[in-house]
N, C-alpha and C positions, 0 to 999 in steps of 0.2 A: 377347963373348957376354953379353947382358944377362939380367936376371931373366926377362923375358917369353920370350926365346929358349929359356932353360933349361926353363921351364914348358911351352912348346910342344913341345920335344923330348921331355920326359918323357911328355906326353900322347900324342904320336905313337908312341913306342916302348913304351907300356904294353901288356902282354899281357892283353887283355880276356878272351879265351877261357880262358886259364889261370886267371885270377882267378875267372871264372864256374864253371869246373870245380872249383876249390878250394872255393868256397862251396857248390856242389851236393854235393860229397863230404862236407863238414862237416855240412850239413843232413841228408843220408842217414844219417850216423853217429849224429847226435843222435836222429833219428827212430827208428832201429832200437834204440837204447839205451832210449828211452822205451817202445817197444813191448815189449821184453824185460822191463823193469821192471814194466810193467802186467801182463804175462802171469804173471810170477813172483809178484806180489802176489795175483792171482786164484787161482793154483794153490795157494799157501800158505793162503789163506783157505779154499778148498774142502777142502783136506787136513785143516785143523785144526778144521773146523766140526763142531758136534755134530749128532746126528740131527734134533733139533728145528729147528735153523737150516737144514739141508738141506731138510727138509720145507717150511719156510716159504718158502725161495727157490724151490722147485719150484712151490708153490702160486701165488706171485707170477708166475712165468713163464707158468703156465697161464692165469692171469687176464689177463695182457698179450696173450697169443695170442688169447684169446677176444675181447678188446676190439677188436683189429685185425680179426679175422675178422668180427665183428658189423658194424663200420663199412663194410668192403668189401662185404659182402652187402647192407647197406642201400643203398649206392650202386648196386648192381646192380638192386635193386628199383626205385629211383627212375628208372633209365635203361631200365627194362622188359626187362632181360636175364633176370630170373627173376620169378616171380609173388609169392613171399613170402620173407621173411627167416627161414630155418629156425633160425638161431642164437638166435632169441628163445626157443625152446622148450628149449634146452640147459640153461640154468640155472634153469628153473622146477622147483619141487618137485613130486613126484608127487601126484596127487589123493588117493590112498589113504594 
């Protein structure tokens, strides 16, 4: 049995499904580990944050939501689903 025959036999007998399952399981383990790590970092950061940091993060979240809402409503105006973008008036200061 020559080298080519041994190589052909090894390729023929290789358990591709087992190798794929093994790689998939390893990927899932690493992915869940990364997700747990990110969740723990976020939880610890939120737990140890000062009131000012929490207020700042909340304001950033509200601003991000407003930005997305404004863009979506503007697209709705352009496509004639609504007449005007009401989110324009949300951040305007009162006249008085």
